N, C-alpha and C positions, 0 to 999 in steps of 0.2 A: 287568776290574776297574779302578776308578779310585780311588786313595787320594791325596788332595791334602794335602800338608803345607804349612801357611801360617800366616798370622796372622789375628786376628779381623777381622770386617768393618769394625769401627771403625778399626782400623789401616790397612786397605786404602783407606779413604776419606781418609786423611791424619791421623787421630787415633790415640789409643791405647786399647787395651782396658782393662777395669776393673782388671786386675792387671798389664797390660803384658807378658803372657807369650804364648808361642806356643801355639796350639791346633791340634788335628788335626781336619780336616774330612773325614768319610768319606762317599763317594758310592758306594753299592752298585751292582753290575751283575750281574744274574741270568744265569747261564750254565748251559745244559743240555748235558751232555756228549753227543757223538755216540754213538749206539748204546746209550743208556740210562745209568743211573748217577745218583748223588745230585747235584742241582743245587748250584751254588756262588754265593756272593754276594761273594767277594773279601775276606772278613775271617775270620781264623782262628777266632775265637770263634763267629761265625755258622755257618761251615762245619762246625765240630765239632758244634754243636747240630743241624744238619740231618742229620748222620751218625747221631746218636742217634735222631732222629725216624724216619729211614729204617729203623732196626732194629726198630721197633715199630709202624709204620703203613704204609698202602698208598701206592703211588707218587703217586696223585692228591693224597693228604693232604700228602705231603712237598712237592710242587710248590706247592700252595696256601699252605702255611706259608712257603715261600721267597718267594713273591710278596708275601704280607702283610708280611714283614720288609723286603723291598725297598721297598715303599711307605712303611713307617714311617721307615726310616733315610734314605730320600731326602728325606722331609719335615723330619726333625729335623737332619739333616746333622751328626751327632755319632757318635763311637765309643760302644759300649755303656756303658763305664765312666763317661761324662759325661752320660748321659741323666738328666733330672730329672722330677719330677712335673709341673712347668710345661710341659715339652716334650710330655708325654703329653696334657695338657689342650689344648694348642695343636694337636696332631695331631687330636684329636677335633673341634675347631672347624673345622679345615681340611677334614675329611672331610664335614662338614655343609654346606659351601658349595655353592651352586647349580652344577649341571653344565651345564645348557642354558638358563640364564637364570632369574632369580628367579620369573618368572611360569609356568614350566613345572614342574609338580609331578606326583607319582605319585598316581593315584586311590586306590591301596591305603592310603597313610598320609598323604597331603598334604605330603610332604617334597620339597624340591627338590634336596637333596644325596644322598649315598649312603644306602642303606637302613640302618636300625638293625641289622638282622641282619648286614650286611656289616661295619659298624664294630665290632660286638661280636665277630665272628669274628677280625678283625684284632687287636683288643686281646687276645683269647685267645692268639693266636700270640705276641704280644709278651710277655704274662705268662708263657707257658711258657718263653720264652727266658731271662727274668730269673730265674725260679725255678731253672733249670739253672745259671745263672751264680752264684747264691747258693750252691748245693751245691758248686760248684767253688771257691768262695772268691774269685771275681773281684769281685763287688759285695757290699755289706752288706745291701741292701734292694731290694725290688721297687718301681720308680717308678710302676707302674700302680696307682692307688687301687682298693681293694676295693669301695668304694661311697661314698656321701655320707651325712653325718649327717642326722638327722631330728628334728623336735620332738615326734614321737609317742613316748611312753615305751615302749610295747610293742614298737616297732621300733628303738629307739635302739641296742640291742646289735648288731644286724646291719646297720643302715643301709638305704639304698635302693640299688638297682642303679645303677651308673655309666651304663649304657645300657639304656633300657627298650625291649624289642622287642614290638611289637604281636602279639597272637595272632590270626592271620588264617587263614581256611580256604582250602585249596588249590582251584584251579579244576578243574572237571571238564567233560568234553565231553558235550553232550546227544546222544541217540541219532541224531537226524537228521544232525548234524555228523559223528558217527563213521562213519555209513554213507556220507556224501559223501566223507569222507577216504579210506576204503578203496576206493571206486569210482574215485577220482582217481589211485590208484597204478597204475603202468604195467607192473610185472612181478610174477611170483609171488614172487620174492625179497622185494620191497618189501612186498607184502601179508603175507607170513609174518612179517617182522620187526615190523610194526605189530600184527598179531594176537597175537604173543607178549607185547607190552606191554598191549594192550587186553583180551585174553581171559585171559592168564596172570599179568599184573601184574609182568612182569620189568622190571628196570631196564635202561637203555640199555646199560650196560657188560656186563650179564649176557647180553643178546641177542647182542652182538658177541663175547662170550667163549665162546659155545657151540661145542663140537666135535662131530664126527660121532658119537663114542662116547657123548656125553651124551644123545643122542636115543633114547628108548625108545617107538617107535610102538605096539607091542603093548600096553603098559600105559598109553599116552596120558600119559606123564610125561616131564619133563625133569630132568636132573641139573645143578644149578647148582654147578659146581666152584669158582668164584671169585666168590662174592657179596661184598657190602659187608663190609669188615672181614676178608675172607678166610674168612668162614663159608660152609659148604656146606649145601645142602638139596635135597630132591627135591620137585617140585611137579607136580600134575596140570594139564593144559591142555586146552582144548576140542578135540574131534575136528576142528572146522573148521580149526584151526591146522595139524594134522597132514596134512589133505587138501591144503591150500595148500603146505605144506612139501614133500610128496611130489612135487607138480607142479614145484616149483622144482628139487629135486634131480634129477628125471628129465629135465626139458626145458631148464634154463638153466645150472645149475652146471657149470663146466668139469670134464671127466673127470679131467684131470691138472693138478696144481698143486702149489705148494711148501708147502701148509698143509692141515691137517685141520679148520680152522675151518669152521663151517657156512655162514656168510654171507661171501661174497667179492665182489671187484670183477668185473663181467661184461664190461667193455669197456676198451679202451685198453691202454697199456703195463703197467698194474698188474693186468691180467686174471689172476684166480686167486689174488690175494693177499688177505689179510683186509681186510674193509671197516673203515674208520676211523670214529671217533665223528663227525668232521666230515662224512664221507660220509653217514652215517645222518641227521644233522641236515639236510643239504641235501636229501635225499630227502623227509623229512617236510615241510620248508618249501615245497618245490615242489608237493607234493600239497595242502598247505594253501591255497596261492594259487590253484591250479586249482579247488579246491572252494569258493572264496569265503569261507573262514574267516579271521576277522581275527587271532586269536591262538591258537596251539596249540603245545605242546612234547611231547617224548617223555615227560616225567615226568607231564604231565597225563593221558596215556593210562593210565599206571599208577594214578594216583589214581582215574580213571574206573572202572577194573576193580574195585577194592576197594569203591568206593561202590556199584556195581551188585550186587556179591556180597552186601554187607550188606543192601541193599534187598530182595534175594531171600531173606533169612532166614539167611544163613551166620553161624555163631557167630563172635564176636569173636576167640576163641582160634584158630579155624581160619584166619581172615584173617591173624592174626599169623604163623602158620606159613607161610602162602602168601607173605606179603610178605617174610619173613625179618627181621622186627623183633626186636631183642633185648629190648625192653621193650614191654609191652602199652600203655603210655601213648602210644606213637607210633601205635598202631592205633586208639585211642579217637576220633581225629579223624573217622573214617568214620562214627561214630554221629551226628555233627552234619551230615555231608554227606548221609546217607541220610534223605530227607524223611519217609518213612513211619514211621521209628522214633520220632522226637520227636512227630509228630502222633498216633501210636497211644498213646504213653505219656500224653500230655496228655488225649486223649479218654477213656481209661480212668479217669484221676484225676478228671476233671470229672464223669463218670457216677457215680462213687462218692460224690462230694460232693453231687450232685443227689439221689441216692437217700437219703442221710442226711437231707438237708433235708426231703424229702417225708415221711419217717417221723417227724420231730419233731412233738410235739403242738402 
């Protein structure tokens, strides 16, 4: 932690601040306790808020919130009580600045700075903090604007969003690339992990969180004990996955080890210990390079699974259950990814219109 007590920049340059008073400059430092625990930022109010978030959210959410707050307070360099609306708007402008040069933009949205989704998430973290501080009576109002005014009468009451996020479709892997990726994997363990995502739609954390007691080969099902948000579910997975998994458990997984996690490290000093998320990402990245695929992530494999299931005629409600989505709105995106669905609906509508036109006198 670094908390610097000093004077305003104007005084440091030899002048005086607008009020000639001392100010507190807060520079946060994100600290993750060894052996787990709630991350700290070095300010009592921020640390109290993270404790509250930790009581109702998953560890990854707490860490993401802590990082968002670190970025914000590093930028504004003020304690929470002194943050203003102008500081928030300056923060947004700074986040939109080019990261790799003004001429380097993302194909997805044409932006050179951070994506709108990232900025919106960071503002959500800051908003949550100040709503907490309002409840505690530390501040009187939230400096994060709810939105901007508009000249359209119908929208004047609610305004327009402060940050607009484009609605983009997730990328999926075509069948040839999927086959090339699986062929490029070097062990049964690696193939089983990829097949769990590609054939069962599991998230990366769900694959790594599987334990031996969660595998039910007779029923061809997996018990997801620690899904997103702590929600549990039971999902069927293709027999191909269970065949590969059986080969891994019989031929590769160490017989003795300190864990009952299904997927463990096979070599080196960490042999027998649970495989980390970074380890799985490295495995997928290596196979992607060997297969000659330009871009591919673990989450793309999950998207690919549900897109293929929808194209094969699986009901949207069934895909929702398989995916572990709390809202079916999250699942509807696979309607747009499944090419046959939209084409079929359009074809039936056009045929009906043509039939009516032919019957008209």
